[in-house]
N, C-alpha and C positions, 0 to 999 in steps of 0.2 A: 772522351763525349762526356763522361759525368763531370769529370774538373772543367771542363768549358759550358756545362750547362749551370754548374756552382755559380762559376764567375758571375755567365750573364744575369743569374738571378740576383748576387749581390749589390752587380753596378745597379739594376735596377731596383732594388730596394733604398741604396744611398740617394740613386736621383729620388725615389719619393720623400726621402727625407727631407733632403733638402729643397723640394716642393712644399712640405708642410712648414719647415722655419722660414720660407721667403712668405707663406701664405697666415700664419703667427706674427710676423714683423712686419705684412700691410698692416693688419688687424688692428694691433700697437699705435701704428700710426695713424691709423683712423681714429681711434680713440683718443689720442692725445690730439688730433684736431678738433673732435667733437667736444671735449673739455677744454679747450682755448675758447671752443667759439661757446659754447654754456656761457664762460665768466664774462665774453668781451659783450656779450647781450646786454646786461645788468649794467648799463654805465654806470647807475650812481652809486652800486656797491663798488667799483672798479676806482671810480673818480675817488669816493671817501676811502678806500683803502690807499690810494698813491699819496695822498693828503697824510692819513696817519703816518705813514712810511716817514713820509718827510719830515715830519713832525719827531718821531721819535729818539729815543738817547743814540749818538751813531754807534757807541758799544752793542745797542742789540742788533743793528742793523749787521755792524760787520759778524757778529758770532753768526749770525743768517748763512752770510756769504763764507764765511771759513771755516767753519764747523763740520762740512763735507772731509775738510782733510782733516780732520780727528779722526771719522770714521774709514777713510782710506788704513790710516794709518794702524787702527786696531782691528780691521779686518784682514791686512797682511801679518801682524800678528800670531792672528790666529790661525789661517794657511800655514806660515811659518811653524808654529808647535806644531801642528800635525802632520807637517810633512818631513821636518828636518831628521824625523827618525828613517824613512827611505832614501834619503841622499843627502850629499852635501851641501846642503841649500841654505846660503847666506842670509841674514835678515832684510837686509840691504837689497840683498838681490833680488828676495821675495816680495819688497814693498814694491819696484821695480815692474816686476811681473803682474801684481795685484793694479797698479798704477797704468800698466799699458791696457790690458784688460778692463781694467773702469772704462774706460774710452772705446774702444774696440768694440766692448759687448753692445753700445748703441749702433752700431752699423747690422745691416742683413746679418744672419745664419749665427750671430754673436762669435765673430774671429776670433774674442778677445778671449775667452775659455776653451777655445778646442788652442790656439796660437799656446797659452799656456801650457797646455798639456803637452803639445808637441814639444816645447822645450827644454821641460823636465825629463821627457826622452830622450832624446840629442844631448844634453847638457849632463844630466846627472844619472843619465839611466834608470828613470823612473818608469814603471812598466807604467800603461795606459790603465790598465784595471786597478793599479795603487793611485794612482791621480782621483780615478773614480770613488773609491773607497775614502779619500780624501775627502772628498766633495760630500759622500753620501754623511759622512760623520758630522761637516758642517751645517745639512741639515737638520741632521737630529740633535744634534747643539742648540741651533737656534729652535727648535720648535720647542723644547727642553724648556730655556731661559727665556721664550714669548712665554708659557704656561706660567712660568716664576712671576716674573713680570706684571702680569695681567692678575696674580692670587695678590701680589705686593698693592696695587693701587685699589683693587678693590676689597681688602683690607683697610687702607689709608680715610678711604672715600667711606665703610663703615664708618669707621670708626670716630670720622668727623663728624657724622651726620648723626650719630645719636649725642652731640654735645658733650660729653665728660669731660673730655680736655679741653683745658685755655688753648689759646691758639700759641702759646712758648710751646706748650707739651705735646703738643701736635704732633709742632714741627719738628721737634725733636723726635718723637715716636717715628713719625713721618723716613725721615732720615735713616732710623737704626734699623725700620723695616725693609728700606731700599739699598740698603748696607750689606745686608746680612745673608742674600744668595751670593753674594761673590765673596764676601768674606769666608765661607763654608766650603767653596769650591777653589778655592784660594788654599784655604788650611790643608783639606782632602790632596791638593796636585801638589803641596810642598811635601808632605809628610813623607818621609824616605822608606817605603815598606822593604823588610826583609823576605828573601824568597829564597826556597830550598834549591831550585836549579832556574836555567839561561830561561826556558820558558814561561818559566811564573815571574819570573825578573822581567819578561817582554811584555807579558800580559801588564804585568803591575803600571809599568812604567806607559802602557799605553791608556790606561786608564787618568793616572794623573797629569797625561799630556792633555785629555778629554776635560778632565775639572779647570785647571791653569785654562785652554780652550771657550771653557763655561764663561770661568771669568770674566775673561777679558769680552765675550759676545756678549754678556751681560753689559757690561760698563758701556760696551756700542750703541746697545739699543737706548741706555741712559743718556747717552749721544744724542741720537733720535729723537727721545723724548724733548731733549734741552731743544732742537730744535725745532719741532713742531710747536713749543711752547712758545717760542721766538716768535716766529713767523704770526703765531694767531695773535701775540699781544700787540705786534706791528703795526697788524691790520685793525688793531681795535677789535676786534672779537676773541676775549680771552673766553679757553676750555675749563672745564670742569676736570678734575684729576681724574676722575674715573673715565672720563670721558676722552682725556689724552693719553693713559692707559689701553682704552681698544683703539684708536689711531695708530700708537706706535705697535699695536700688537700684530694690529690687519696690515701695516703697511713690509714689515718684516714676512708675513704670508704671501703677501702681492711680489715680493724678494725672489722668489722661490720658484716663481709662476716661469715658462717657458716664455712672456712675452713681458718685456722687459719698458715698455713704453706704452703709455694710455692706460693698462691697466687698473697701478696705481693708484693715477689720479684717482680715479672712479670709484675704485674699493677705500680712499682715505675719503672722499666728498661723500660717499654712504653713511661709512661709520661716523664721519661727523654727524650727520642728519640722526643717527641712530637715536640720541634724546629727546627728539622733536618727536619722533614716531613711538617711542614708549611714553612722552610725556614726562619725562626726568628734565627738572632745571627750569620749566617755564620754557618761555619764548626768550629768555636772555641767552641760550645758547646759541651758538652757529650754526648753520645749516648745512644741505649739500651744495650751492653753490661757493660757503664758504671753504669746506675740506678743498673744494676742486683748485681754489684759489690758492690756500696754502702749500698744496704740493706743488700747485705750477710755479711756487715762488722757487720750493726747496727743490725742483727739479731742476729749473732755471743757474741756483747756486752751485748746483753738482756739475752741471754744466762747462760751467765757468772754470769752477775749480777742475772737473776733467779731461780739459782740453790743453791746457799746459802742464798738467802732471802724466797725464799721456801720452805724450811726446817726448817732452824730457825722459820719461821713464822707458820709450823705447830704444830712442836716441841712446842712452847708456846701456842699455842692455845689446843694444848691434857694435858700439862699441866695445863692448867687455869682450862680445862672443868673436869679434874678429882678434882685437888682441890676446886670446885666448887660443886661438888657432884649433879650436876642436880639441884641446888638453883638459880641458876641466872634467872630462869623464875617466882619467887616469885613474884617481885615488874612488872614483865612485865605489867600489867595490871592496876596498880595504873602510872607507869610513861610513856606510850607509848604514844606517843603526845604532852605530856607535855613540849616538847621544838620547840612549831610551832613557834616562832617569826624566823627562820632561820639564826641567829645571827651567824657567827665564834665564837668560844670562845676557 
């Protein structure tokens, strides 16, 4: 009887979780529709933005459209670095898993996330709790490098505001400061540490994997910064460097929330308007509606990229799984943890 009762409680909890996810998804869709409406009602702004996009250099428009693909590649590399120590996951296989999840997470209940976890368990023998640990590690790494990027942007903005350096020196200083965090993490992640026993070697390998993942995550945020910079430039409302840093960090925080649609648009819009609220930069900086428009353009570019990549990835995985005949797990026990050095290969 107790077993039946416990099973009923678990079923009820699962049903509540499904209802909660459905409710969050509905909220996200409503926020997305509201963001589109808020921008569309500003017909003058939309018209000027369309004209500016048409007049923008083709390279800038192509960058806005295709840089999400670079984000996909870097995200796949981050998950691969942190997962390959748990099972024999190939780099191309992880890219396909992340690509499929990228598309299917746009649907209710985030089936892409759960599908990826289920795939790892079925094919590689990776326990659900281990996949959850990888996700938590990615979240922790994201928070760490977001803080680093915020500090870098504030430092560059502060140096520029003093007027001590001329433009060439300021650009050089900005490049050095931007590249310093990933270079440090790459150095730490590439250094082979000696360990007295296997447990210490495993811990050292985990730390190196986290450092390498952090460096790649930081580079991914730099790609996000390039995307937002390009979008604001193409709509002829450039942002200040400090404002760009705030927007990028805010967008990454939004990506950690349970709602994937709608929320990021409004967070980016609000962070874009921070300059006006604080009186920094005068009236030249873009405001809330410009931020909404910029993120809607980024969202559209992501959808355009995610549909072919997601469908092709899902088809490739299905064919690969069918050809393997379920034999993928045959060597899982022998090879799991075999790449504990955390090196990029």
